[in-house]
Each structure stands twice: as C-alpha cells, then as structure tokens.
C-alpha positions in Angstrom: 23.0 156.7 60.1 22.0 156.8 64.0 23.0 158.8 66.5 25.8 156.2 68.8 23.6 156.1 71.5 21.5 154.1 70.7 24.0 150.8 69.7 25.8 150.9 73.3 24.1 149.5 76.8 24.6 149.8 80.5 26.0 147.3 81.0 28.9 144.7 79.8 28.6 143.0 76.9 30.9 140.1 75.4 30.0 140.3 71.7 30.4 143.6 71.4 34.0 143.8 73.9 35.2 140.7 71.5 35.3 142.7 68.0 38.6 144.2 67.3 39.6 147.5 67.1 40.8 147.6 63.6 37.5 146.0 62.0 34.2 147.3 61.2 33.3 151.3 61.9 32.0 151.4 65.2 33.9 151.9 68.6 32.3 150.9 71.4 33.3 152.1 74.7 36.9 153.4 74.1 37.9 154.6 77.2 39.6 157.9 78.0 40.9 160.1 80.7 40.7 163.9 81.3 43.6 165.7 83.1 42.9 168.7 83.9 39.2 170.7 84.3 38.9 171.1 80.8 41.3 168.7 79.4 41.3 167.2 76.1 42.1 163.3 74.6 42.1 162.0 71.5 40.2 159.2 70.3 41.5 156.4 67.6 39.2 157.2 65.3 37.2 161.0 64.0 33.5 160.2 64.7 30.6 160.8 62.4 27.8 161.7 63.5 28.2 162.5 67.4 29.7 160.1 69.9 27.9 158.5 73.3 30.4 159.3 76.3 29.6 156.6 79.7 31.0 156.9 83.0 32.8 153.6 83.7 30.3 151.9 85.1 28.1 152.3 81.3 25.5 153.5 83.9 25.5 157.4 83.6 25.6 159.4 80.1 26.9 162.3 79.3 25.9 165.2 77.5 27.5 167.2 74.7 27.3 171.0 75.1 26.8 170.5 78.9 29.6 168.0 80.0 32.1 167.9 76.8 32.4 169.1 73.6 33.3 166.9 70.2 35.9 168.8 67.0 37.3 165.8 64.9 38.8 163.4 67.3 39.4 165.4 69.9 36.9 165.7 72.8 37.4 168.7 75.0 35.6 168.5 79.1 34.0 171.1 80.0 34.1 173.4 83.2 31.6 172.2 85.6 30.9 168.9 83.5 30.1 166.5 85.9 32.9 164.0 84.5 36.0 163.2 86.6 39.1 164.0 85.3 42.4 163.6 87.9 44.7 167.6 87.9 48.0 167.9 87.2 49.0 167.3 90.5 47.5 164.4 91.1 48.7 162.9 88.0 52.1 163.7 88.6 52.8 164.3 92.8 56.1 165.4 93.5 58.3 164.4 96.3 61.2 164.9 98.0 63.9 162.1 96.9 67.6 162.2 98.2 70.1 162.3 95.5 72.6 160.1 97.2 75.4 161.4 94.8 75.1 165.2 94.9 74.8 165.0 98.7 71.6 167.3 98.8 67.4 166.6 99.2 65.5 167.9 95.3 61.7 167.8 94.4 61.2 165.0 91.4 57.7 164.8 89.7 56.5 161.4 90.5 54.0 159.2 88.1 50.3 158.6 89.6 50.0 155.3 90.7 46.8 153.1 91.6 45.9 150.3 91.8 42.2 148.5 92.3 39.7 150.5 90.5 40.6 153.7 90.9 41.8 154.9 87.9 39.4 153.1 85.8 37.0 155.2 88.0 38.1 158.5 86.2 37.8 157.3 82.8 35.0 157.9 80.6 33.9 155.1 77.4 33.2 156.7 74.4 31.8 155.0 71.4 31.2 156.1 68.0 30.8 155.2 63.9 34.3 156.0 62.0 34.5 155.8 58.4 38.9 155.9 59.4 40.6 153.1 58.8 43.1 151.1 61.6 46.9 152.5 61.1 48.4 150.2 63.3 49.4 146.2 62.7 47.1 143.8 62.4 48.6 141.0 64.1 49.3 137.9 61.1 47.4 134.9 61.3 49.5 131.8 62.8 46.8 129.0 62.8 49.2 127.4 61.0 51.1 126.6 64.2 48.6 125.5 66.0 47.4 122.7 64.1 46.6 120.1 66.9 44.8 122.9 69.2 42.6 124.2 66.3 41.6 120.5 65.5 40.9 120.0 68.6 38.3 123.0 68.9 36.7 121.9 65.9 36.0 118.8 66.2 34.6 119.0 70.2 37.7 117.1 71.9 38.8 118.4 75.4 41.3 121.1 75.1 43.1 122.2 78.2 44.5 125.2 77.8 46.7 127.0 80.6 48.0 130.4 80.3 50.6 131.2 82.3 52.4 134.8 83.1 52.3 137.8 85.1 50.1 139.8 86.5 48.9 141.1 83.5 48.3 137.3 82.8 46.1 137.0 85.4 43.6 139.6 84.2 44.4 142.3 86.5 42.6 145.6 86.8 40.0 144.2 85.0 36.7 145.3 86.4 35.9 141.6 86.1 38.6 140.4 87.9 38.7 143.4 90.7 34.7 143.3 91.1 33.6 146.8 90.1 30.9 147.2 87.6 31.2 146.7 84.6 32.3 143.5 85.3 34.3 143.2 81.9 35.7 139.5 81.7 39.6 139.6 81.9 41.6 139.0 78.8 42.3 135.3 79.4 38.4 134.9 79.9 37.6 136.6 76.9 40.2 134.7 74.8 38.5 131.3 75.6 34.7 132.7 74.8 36.1 133.7 72.2 37.6 130.1 70.7 34.2 128.9 72.8 32.2 131.2 70.2 33.9 130.8 67.5 34.0 127.1 67.2 30.5 126.1 68.6 31.3 122.5 69.2 35.0 123.5 71.4 35.1 121.4 75.2 37.4 123.8 77.0 39.4 123.2 80.0 40.7 126.4 81.1 43.6 126.9 83.6 45.3 130.2 84.6 48.3 129.9 86.7 50.0 132.8 86.5 51.3 135.2 89.9 51.0 138.5 90.4 55.0 140.4 90.1 56.8 136.9 88.8 59.5 137.2 86.4 60.0 134.1 83.8 62.9 133.2 86.3 60.0 132.1 89.2 58.4 130.4 85.7 61.3 128.3 85.4 61.1 127.4 89.0 57.8 126.4 89.4 57.1 125.1 86.1 56.6 121.8 87.5 53.6 122.6 89.4 51.8 125.7 87.6 52.4 124.3 84.1 53.5 120.9 83.3 50.9 119.0 86.6 48.3 120.0 83.9 49.0 118.5 80.9 47.4 121.6 78.6 47.1 120.8 75.2 48.2 124.9 74.5 49.9 126.6 76.7 49.3 131.0 76.5 52.5 132.2 77.6 52.5 135.9 78.2 55.6 137.4 81.1 58.3 139.8 80.5 57.1 143.2 82.9 58.5 142.3 85.6 61.5 141.0 83.7 62.5 144.5 83.6 65.9 144.6 84.4 67.4 141.6 82.1 69.1 142.4 78.7 67.0 141.1 76.0 69.3 138.6 75.4 69.0 137.4 78.9 65.7 137.6 79.2 64.9 135.2 75.8 67.2 133.0 77.3 64.9 132.2 79.8 62.0 131.5 77.9 63.8 129.4 75.7 64.7 127.3 78.8 60.9 127.7 79.6 59.5 126.4 76.6 61.9 123.7 75.9 61.8 121.8 78.8 57.8 122.6 78.4 57.7 120.8 74.7 60.4 118.3 76.5 58.0 117.0 78.9 54.7 117.7 77.1 56.3 117.3 73.1 52.4 117.6 71.2 52.5 120.6 73.4 51.2 123.9 71.4 52.6 127.0 72.6 51.4 131.2 71.8 53.7 133.4 72.8 52.9 137.1 74.0 54.7 140.2 73.8 54.4 141.8 76.7 52.2 144.9 76.9 54.8 148.2 77.6 55.3 150.4 80.9 54.0 153.9 81.3 57.2 155.2 79.8 57.0 158.2 82.5 58.1 156.1 85.0 61.5 155.6 86.0 61.1 152.3 87.8 59.2 150.5 85.6 59.8 151.2 81.5 63.4 149.3 81.0 64.0 146.5 78.3 60.8 145.0 78.2 60.0 147.5 74.3 62.9 145.5 73.4 61.7 141.9 73.7 59.0 141.2 70.8 61.8 141.9 68.8 64.5 140.0 70.3 62.1 137.0 69.9 61.5 137.0 66.7 65.4 137.5 66.2 66.7 135.0 68.9 63.9 132.7 69.3 61.6 132.3 66.4 65.1 131.3 63.9 65.1 128.3 66.5 61.6 127.4 67.4 59.7 128.6 64.3 57.1 126.2 65.7 55.8 128.7 68.4 53.1 131.6 67.4 54.5 135.5 68.2 51.8 137.9 69.8 52.9 141.4 68.8 51.2 143.2 71.5 54.1 145.1 72.5 53.5 145.9 68.6 49.7 146.5 69.2 50.1 148.6 71.8 52.5 150.7 70.8 50.2 151.3 68.1 47.5 152.7 70.4 50.0 154.7 71.9 50.7 156.9 68.9 46.9 157.8 68.7 46.0 157.9 72.9 47.2 158.3 76.6 48.8 156.0 78.5 47.0 156.8 81.0 44.2 156.1 78.3 44.6 152.6 78.6 45.8 151.9 81.9 44.7 149.7 84.5 47.2 151.0 88.0 49.3 153.8 85.5 52.0 152.2 85.2 52.2 148.4 84.2 48.5 147.5 84.1 45.7 147.2 81.2 42.1 148.3 81.3 39.0 147.0 80.6 40.1 148.8 77.2 43.5 147.4 76.7 42.6 143.8 77.8 40.4 143.5 74.8 43.0 144.2 72.4 45.3 140.9 73.9 41.8 138.9 73.5 41.3 140.5 69.7 45.4 139.7 69.2 45.3 136.5 70.5 42.5 135.0 68.8 43.7 136.5 65.7 47.4 134.7 66.0 45.5 131.4 67.1 42.8 131.3 64.7 43.2 133.6 61.6 39.7 134.3 62.6 37.6 137.0 63.9 33.8 138.1 65.9 
C-alpha cells in the first residue's frame, strides 16, 4: 500500500470532498485542532501505513518524527513543531463576571470564539487509509419522497433548488464562503454540484436566501420574499440553531407552520428538512434545546407529514463527536461547521435525497 501522501493535493478538490466518510477506505483531509504544545488528537479511524498531515490551506506538509507522532488513531504534536495549536488559556479564557444573586464578582471559564478564518487557521488536515469501518449513523435513502425532484434531474428539466435557513445554511465559516485557502465550497454548493454530478443532464437553478442569526420565526415572517416568490421545485429547509430558547414542541410548531404555508402556496413543492448540527456543549449560551429538535421532528411532525424527507444532521454530528472533539470540526468553536463538517451536511443531504453516493 502506497503512502497517503501520494493521494492528497495542495488545493481543494470537489471529487475528494464529496466522498462520504462512511464509504471507502481512504479519509481525505480530516481536520483536527491541537490543544497545548504537545497536544493529542483522535482520528475517526485507525490509519494504516502512515498519514499525510497538512496545514489548513493544504500548502504545507508536516513531517512525522519532527512535527508529530502517530500511535493507533492518536496523533501527538511534538514540542517545537511548526504545526499550529491553541493553549488551554486561549481555548478557555477567563473573565470576571458578576453573579447578581450572590452579589459578588468571581471568575468563570469561557470558551474561545472566533469568526472568519481564525479557528480554521489553527487546524490541520490529516489524510490516511484505514481498515476499520464507520460506526455512526448512515442517513436513510428517502428518495421515494422526492419523486418530482429526481424526475426533473434525470430528464434534465429545469429544477429550482432553494436553501432557506440560518448562518449555517449560508455556508458560514466554509473557506470558500469566507475567502481563504483552500476555498472549499460551502455545503449548499456541494449539494448542488453533487446533484449535477449524479445527474449529468441536470439543469439546476440554485437559490440561497438564508441569513445569519435568524430563527424559524423570521422564516415565517419573510416566507413570501425569501421562498414563495422564487417558486422553487425543491426546498432544503435548515433552521434550528438559533431557536435554542424554544422547547422542541414550540420549535416544531413553527417549522410545521412554515412547511404547511409553503405547501399551500406551492402544492407541487418537495421539502427536505435538515436537523441542525449541535452547538458546542461547553458554551453556556448556545447549548440549550437544539439537540432535542431532530427527535421531535420524528415524534411530532413526520407522523402528520410523511411526505417530508428528514436529514438527520444532529445524529451524524453526534456520531462524529463520539470520536473527535468539537474544536476539530468547527469554524468558530460555538455553532458553525468548518470545511470538514460542512462535507457531512452535503454527504447526508445527497444520501437522503437520492440514495446515491459519489
């Protein structure tokens, strides 16, 4: 078996990124972030025949024995390595906060937050062959629920594909969205390109009306100008992260109203509902009710709307978190994916929509 270094490039490659984590025996550009000068990180699988470790822009190749050591599925950063890392103090800054009930000021740990490319510039990408298999959820083929969509794709008829949601749905923190190397496509674009690759005759009109920071309630308020006016054939609906203060019942009620109003105005529309990724469980502000929403869709929405396809991104992210740290896969360390986790969105949506893999 050849060394994985021969199979990775110094630039973004769509065909590499669109391959699902759960298929094949080659993991390309799995992201990790070291905590501490001699930090250790766990990989999804156990590499065979070594690893290739590159900088976040894919331009710099790090050296085993100089920059890192590999043991099983554990990668250790060596002291003096040129690989980036965060100190514990940087990852968990301390600030003075006032406890109003106690009437005194004490210290509490906070969690590093950074938009733009700041977090990603401290991550490195690891590529390797492996023999062990994916142990997490593989999204169910629900292509039977999108017959008109697939018929249009197969025949090459025009398909208007609309994405509606929050900052995650805009592609926030993907390198291609922010504008830093390797300029990887955000996940909605990966989905579009994936459909075009699976269906060579496809004629897709891509529309993304997602806006950062928005809740499902905003989706209801702006439904006409952000969805109905476009007359889409297929909608990828992905809210939830910012509905953190709602109970699962309240969130589902709003999602249900949004869906039913869309279907009433556009009877032929087909909808894929995406359960949100998880926020960082170490945050006191963002980790609230989001982890309950996917299950609530299954209990409270799908029984009355069996025509909906559900993308279980919450479960996929949870499966990844059993193997890796949150900081390994995030673009801002709080509630956005990086390039690696954005790929999981695309893999999951394509699997649910088509039952096919690239």
